[in-house]
N, C-alpha and C positions, 0 to 999 in steps of 0.2 A: 504493500500500500504506500502511496506517495504522501510523505509527511514533511516535505521540505519547506512548507510555506511560512512557518513561524521564524525561520532563520534568514535566508537570503532576501526573500521578498520584504519582510518587515524592516530589515536593515536598509534596503534600498529606498523603501517608501519614506521612512522617517529621516534618512539622510537628505532626501530631496525636499522634505518639509522644512518650513521655517517656523520659528516660534513667534506667535502673535503676542500682543501686549497682555492678553488674558492668559498666556501660558499654554494655549492650545496649539497643536500642530496643524499646519495647512500647507498644501502644495499649490495654492492659488497663484497663478502667474508665473510659476516656476517652469523652466525649460529642462526637459530630460536630456542629460548628456548622452553622447553616442556610446560611451562606455557603460552607462547605466542601462541604456536600451539593449545592448548586447547581453548584459548580465540577465536582464529580465527575459529575453528571448530564450536563453539557455535554461532558465528556471522553468519557463512554460513548456519547453521540450521535455523536461523530466516529468511534468504533470501529464503531458500527452502520451506518455508511454503506457499508461494504465488502460485496461479494457473493461467493458461492461460485463458483469458476471452473467453466466448463462441463465440462472434462474430469474434474474431481473428481465433479461431480454425476452424470455418465454412468457412471463407474466404480462409484459407490455403487449405482446401479440394477442394474448387472450383478451385483454381489455378492449382491444379494437372491435370486438364483437359484443361488448356490453350494451344492453338496451338503453341505459341512462345516457351513456356516451353517444350512442347513435342518435338519440332524440336531440341532444345538444348540437351534434354535428349538422343535422338538418337545419336547425335554427341559424347556425353560424354561416351557412351558405348564403343567407340574406343578412349578413352582419350589419350592412349599412342602415338597415331599418331599425336596429337596436343600439347603434352607437350613440353615445351621449357625451356632452361636454362636462367639465367640472361644475359649471354653473347649473346645469340641468340636474346633476347629481345632488347638489345642495338643495335645490328646490324640491326634489323628490323626497329627501329625507327630513327637511326642516319642519314639515307639517306634522310629523308623527312623533311618537315617544322614542322609538329606536333610531338613534342618529349614528349607529355604527354600521360600517360596511367593510368589506375585505378587498384588498388589492392583491393580485397575483404578481409578485415581483420576479422578473426573469433575468435581470441584469445585475447592475451594481447594488440594487436593493437587497440582494441575498447576502451581501457581506456586512454583517451586523457589527464587525469590529472596526470598520473603516470610518474615517472622518466624514465622508460624504453622507453618512446616515445618522450622525449624532443628533441632529435636530428633528428627525422624524421617526422616533422610536414608536413601534406599533404596540397595541395591547397584547396581541398574540402573534406567534410566527410558527407556521407548520410547513414542513417540506411537502411539495406536491407536484403533480403533473397535470398539464392542460392539453387536451386533444383538439385537433382542428386548427392549430396555429403553427406558424413557422417563425423561429427566432433568427433574425437577420441583422448583421451589422450594416445599417443603412441610414443612420441619423447622425447629424452633426450638432455639436453644442452651440446654442445661439450666441453665447459669450464665452468662448474657450479660455480666454485669459482669466476668467473668474471660476473656472472649473477646479474642483478639488483634486482632479487627476493630473493637473498640470498641463503643460504644452508639449507637443511632440518634439523630438530631437531635431537639431538643425540638419537639413538635408532629407528629412523624412516628414515634412509638413503634411504630406498626403495621408499620414497615419492619424486620422482624427475622428474616425467613425465610432459611434456608440450604438447600442442595441435597440432594435425595434421589433415589432411583430407584424407578420402578414397573416390575416385571417383567411384560411383556405376551406375549412369545413371538411377536410380529408382526414380519415382515420389514421393514415400513415404519417401524418404531420403532427408532432407533439413536442412539447418543451417542458423541462422540469424547472422548478423555481421554488418560491416560498410564499405561503399565504400569510398576508399581513393585515391585521385588523386595525382600523382607525375610527375615530369619532369626529364628525364634522364640527367646525367652530372651536377647535382646540389648537394650541400652538403647533403641535406635531402635525396635524392635518394641514394647517396653513403653509407650513414649510414644505410638506410633500407636494401640495398643489403648485406652489411657486417653482419648485424644482422641476416638476413634470408637466408644466403648463403647455408644452409643445405637443402633448399627447391628448387624444380623446380616450374614452373608456368603452369597452365592449363587455357585456355580461357573459360569463363563461362558467362551466362546471370544472371544478378542480378535484382530482383524486388525491387523497392523503397518501403520500409516498410510503408511509409506514404501514399501510394496509395492503400493499401490493401482493403480498404472499398469503393473504386471507380474504375476508369479505371486504371489498373496496368501500371506503367511506368517501362521500362526496360533499363538497362545500360550494356554495354560490359565491362568486367573486367577480371583480372587474379586472380585465387585462388592459394594459396601456397599448395604444396603437396610434402611430403617427403617419405622416405622409412623406415619402422619400422623393427626391428629385433625380432626374437622369444624370446630373453632374456628379452624384455621389457613387456611381457605379465604378469609377476609376480609383476610388479611395480605398484605404485599408483600415483595419481596426486600430484604435488608439492603444499603444503598448501598455501604458500604466493602467488605463481603464480595464483592458482585457485581463491584466494580472489581478486586479481587484476582484473581478468577476470569478476568476479561477480560484482565488484564495477563498472566496465566500463559499463556492461549491465544495471545496475541500473541508472547510469548517463543518458543513452539514454532513458530509460523508463520515467525518471523524466522530459524529454523534450517533453512529450506528446505522446510517443510511447507505448501505453498500451500493456501489456503482453510481452514486450521484454525480461525482465529477466526470466520470467517463461518459455518462449520458449527456451531460452538458456539452462536452467536446464534440459529440456526434450529432447533436440536435441544434447546433449553432452554425450559421452559415455566413459566408461572405456575401457581398451585394448581388453576385450572380445567382444566388439561391441554390446552388448545387455543390459548391466547394465547402466542405465542413471545416469548422475551426480546427479540429485535430489535424486534418490534411494540410491546411495552410501553415500551422505552427511548425509541423515537421519539415515543411519545404523551406523554411527560413534559413 
């Protein structure tokens, strides 16, 4: 099992970070050096050497025929009819007693140790899988100089992509992530909204990853979905952001969720929608 993440990655991340006046670490506005980039790529190659356990792969195939998932897949084929904005979500929940909702985090949100997530701590977090979606590196940060992941290394400015989802409604498309519960009108929710304002929300069923080998447990959640432009097809994943995502997946796997990191590597794609993250990392 790959357990390298608390050593080299952490040292690189915090060496890149600067101390703020409040004593907190941040990489905002910092440029990744080419040496740090090479070290992170080597670290990611070690992560990409692991494989999805056989029993996990078999259970995922079995779930593709699950009635609950099939019903949700049919709905997702008309996802545009169900997509809502953050403002529509607030309007929907503000009139009732229950102001809580769940987000299915599929990218940097899964890394609970990272500075990027300090201000949007959820009420609960549960590892899960969503079917009918494809996780793709196809979004750019609106203000990369303010990103906690820092700026790309000189000469590699094209490495600026963050993760997004494409709603397909196909049973063979799925992504693992983490189920996060928030309450509207709280500081944590407001930070989440501000951070993910570029995305809309699509309702989706999420399977509890911990129930894969038994009776599957389902949760209702929203998954973030943005719009990519043709100009982003020639760009590549942001090196530090990608490392943050991988470290988060390894955290979850180390909590007893076998194959979680491997699954993320195989169900994350470059802008072409066919090259897996694992393949791309090993080609670097």
